[in-house]
N, C-alpha and C positions, 0 to 999 in steps of 0.2 A: 790779794783774794778780803774782798770786806762779806760780813757775816752779817748780813740784818738780821736770821733767828735760829734755832740748835732746836731739828727736830728729834726728839727723843720717842722710836717705837720699841714702847717698855716690855721685856720680857716677863709677862704676868702669868705664866701658863694658857691653860685652854681658854683665851680670852680677846679681848684689844682693849687698852688703851695706850693713848700718846699726847704727846704733852711737848709744845710748842712753846720753848725761850724766849722770851723779845726782849731781853736788857730790862734794865734798872727793876727786876725783881717782882717781874709780871710776866703771867704766861696765858696760852691758850690749853684747854683740855677737852679733846675728843675723847669721851669714853674712858671707865673708870674700872675697867677689868674685874672681875666677882668679886674682889673685894680692895680695898685701897691702900693695903699695905703699903705695895708697892709703887703705887703713886705718891702718895705721899709719902715717902724716903725721900723722894726729888722733890716733892713740892717744896719739903719745909728745909730741904738746904738752901736752893733758891729763888724760893716767891716767897713775896709777901700778898700781893691781887693777883688774884685770878679775873683776867678780862672778858671770857668770855667758856663757861661749863656748858660742852652739849653732847647729849647724849643722841647716838645717832637713833636707836629706837629702843626698845623698852626689853628686850633681853640680859638676863641678870649673868651674864658672861660678858656683857656691854656696862650696865648699870650697876650692878651689885655696889661700887665703889663708892657710891653720887653720898650717902649719908652721911659717913666719915668724911667726906671730903665737906661738909656743907656745915659739919659740925667741926672743923678742923679751922674752918676759915671765916667766922660769920665777921657779918657787915665786909668783906672783903675777896666778895665775889657779885662782882660786875652787874653781870646778866647770863641768865640758867636759858637754856635752849632744851624743848624734849618736843616728842609730838605724841598725838594719842593715836597708839596703832593698834588699840583694843581692847574692850570696855570696860569700861571706867571701873569697874569693882574689882577688874585686875588689872590695873592700874599702878603698880606701886607706888613710883612717883609721885604720884600727885596727892595722896598723904599726907608725905617726906617733905614737899616741896611747898606744902598748903600750909603745914605745921611751922616751919620755918621762917617762910614770910611774915606769917600773921606775930610770932616773936618778934620779930624784930631783925632774926640774924640775915634774911633773906632780904634786901633791900629794896632793890625792883622785882617785881614782880615778873615770873618766867613769860618768852615769851614762846608760840607756835614756830617747830624747825618748820616753817615753809617755805616755799618759793612764791613768787608771783608769776608774772610775764616774763624778765627775766631773772638773772641768777642775785641773790639776795647775797648782798654784802655785810658779814657778822663782824669783820674788823679790820680798819685800811691804817695804814701810814702812810702815807704818800713820801714822807719822807724818807723814809728807805725803800718804796716802792714796792710794799710787803701790802697783803690784802688774803683775807680768808673770807672766802663765796660760797654758798649753798646753792649746788645744779638743782638737788630733787630730793624732795618730793615737792608736788605742788597740793596742795590741797585736794585738790580732785582726785589723786594720786593716791594720798591719804587716804582717803574715805572709799576706792576702790579695791584696799590694802583691807579694811577693816570689814568689807562684802563679803570679800574672800578670804577672810579668816585667816589670813596668811600677814607673821607680822616681818614678815621679811620683805616684804611686796613695797613697802613703804620707808626701809631705810635710810638714812643719810647721807647722799656722794657730795660732800665738799673739798675742796681747792686751795691749797696754796697756792697764792703766787706771789713770785719776784723776781722785778722785771722779765725777763726771758723765761725762767724757771718753773716749773709748776712739780705740786707733792698730792696726788691723788688720795682720799678717804673716803670710800665708799662702807662702810661699816660692811653689813650682811646681803646688801643689796642685789635680788636677782635676777636671772635672763631678761627678763619682761620689761623691769627698770631700766636696763640699759638699753634692753630695744629703742623704749620711750626717746631717752637720755639721744640717743645717737640718730633718732628721724629728728627730732629738735635743734639740733648742733650742726645736722647737716653733713659732721663730719666726727671721724675720729677723734678723741684728746687725746695728744701728745704729751709723756708727762716725764721728767728725771725719777721718779717714786713713784710705786705705788702700794698701799697695804691691799696685799691681794684679800679680793671679797668672803664673808664665810670660810675665813681661814684655809682655802685652798678648796673648801667642800663643795657641793654640786650646788648648781647656780639656780633649780628646780625643782619643783616639790616630787616628791614619790611618784616612779612612775606608775602608768594604766595597770589596771589589773591585764588589758589584753595586751599587750609587750611582753614581749621576750626579753630577758634579762639582759640579752646579746644586744636586740637593739636600744632599750634601756641606757645601756653605757656606750655604745656609739653616738648616742644623743647627746651626751655629758657631753662627748667628747671634741661635738660639733657646735655644740655650746661654746664650750671654753676657747676652741681655736677663735670663734668668731668672733668673741669678745676678747680677744688680743690683735687680733689679728683690722676688725673694724671698727671698735667705738671704741680701745684702749690701746695707748702706742704708747712700753715704758719703755726707759731702759734698765731700770734698775725696780725691782717688786719685794718685799717683805711679807712673809708668809706669821702671822702671828698666830703662832698653835702650841699643844702642850702636851709631854713627851707621853704620859699615858693616856689621851682622850680616844674614845672607843669609835668616834665615826668615822675615820677614816681617812682623817684630815692630815697632811693633806696629799688629796688623792692625785694617783698615776696619771688623770688626764688632762691635771691642771699643770702640774709639772710639765710633761708634754708639750702640750701648747705657748710655756712660758718659754720652753727651751726654743722650739720651732721658731718665736716670733724674735730668737737671740737675745731674750732679756738675761741678766744675772738675778738671781733671784734668791735671799736669803732665810731660813726661815730662825724664829727666836729660840725654840728649842727641838731636839733633833726625837725621831720617833721609831719606831722598829722597823718601819717602811723602810727605812734609808740604813739602819746597823741590826742584826742580829742579838750580840750585848753588848747592852747599852751602859753596865755598871764601867765596862772595862775603857768607856770615855767620861767618866764625870770627872771633874767639875762641866766638863764639855769640850767637844770639837774645839776650839778655845776658850779661855777663860771666860765668863762673862761680866761685861763692865758691871761697875751702880747704877743703877740697883737693877735686881736680878730676881728671879722667883725659883731660877735653877740653884740647886744645892750642890755646895762642895762635897761632903759626904753620903753616904747610900740614903735614899729616899724610894721606900718603896709604896705602894697601894695594900691596900688590907687583902686583897684576891694576888702579893706578892709582885705586881710588875712594877719594874721601874719606875721611876715622876721624874721630872724636873730638872732633865740633864738639856745642858745648852747645845745649839747647836752654834749662832753669832748672840745669843743672849739679846740684854740688850744693846739696838741699834743706834747710833747717835750719826743725822747726817745736821751739816752745816749748813744752811741756806743763804747764797749770795743771789745779788740780779743777774749776775754771768755767770756762775757756776753751783751745783753741788757735788760735794765731796762726804764723803760716807766715810765715818770712820773705820780702822781695823779691816779694808776692805780688803786687802790682799793677803793682810795674814789669814783670814778666815778662808779665803779663794784655795791658799796654798795648803790651807790645814784639810779641806774638801779632800782636795786634789789627792792629797795621803792616805785620806779615808779609802778612797779607791782602790788601796793597793792592799789594803785590808784584806785579808779570808771576809771577812763579819760583813765589811762594810758594801752596801748596796743604792749609794744617796740618789736619789729622784732630781736633785738639779744637774746630772749627767748622764747623759746619754747613754754611758756604757761603764764600767769597771777598766782602767789600765791594764794595762799587761805588768807583772811582777817581773 
């Protein structure tokens, strides 16, 4: 198998950071997590030049590490892309990027992360049949999201192409975004791997006051089902999630929709939605690969909840023009099957626990 790139879906806890190694010590970086500590461990080992640093939207669990990466790579970032999804006074990246550009550390001025009437090519290597393209948002999409004061409604959707293979990075895109994308394309996006949007959480705003909890949950389930049948059809999905998150990520409705779509999905960390006694599993369902936020020894929040317990940990995919291979996939799936047999185990990625 010819490998054109290695994609790291980094275990950063509750957040998102993806690094695409291009060879010759170059990389693309999509989001940076809440802190840069995990991305920088990988980058410092393998990367001298960042071809593009892309921030899908301006929530801290996606952009929090940008400052430290800018400082660590002076004059070594070819291009920085981000968008304006909130008023300028609340846009943390504006001041940071302006300072680094004026100091000469960011050689080229940043670019707006918006497409025109066709997808925008962020990176292309024709000799390797490799490209990274921006499918969402347009300028008007961005303005609509600001008007609605809904930052997730303008989150970028990027697709890595390698020959016939596709990997989708959708940030925290909303269900309305996906409806626009589906209408514009006229068909579903077929992908080998999708980084599950919004960490497996809900894809629309909080429920209307005149809707019951049951109606709200039914709507969430319908949205997820539509997404993975009509807008996205993926063989594998990665959920970047933190053990101790209090958002209910990943939601059961997301897991059900992925299972019904016959998608193999992996979470970076495990939560109590999948196991009752998380410390029994530490350091993880499988031992996490380097680098990972998951900890080998007991780690708890101030309130006493377990945190940073790996499920698949950092997930590494080898991307070629004819094939995508996820490292340790069979080992992870076998470990999850064993988890089903545990009295405390009830993984969302399985329809039901096995009989003991």
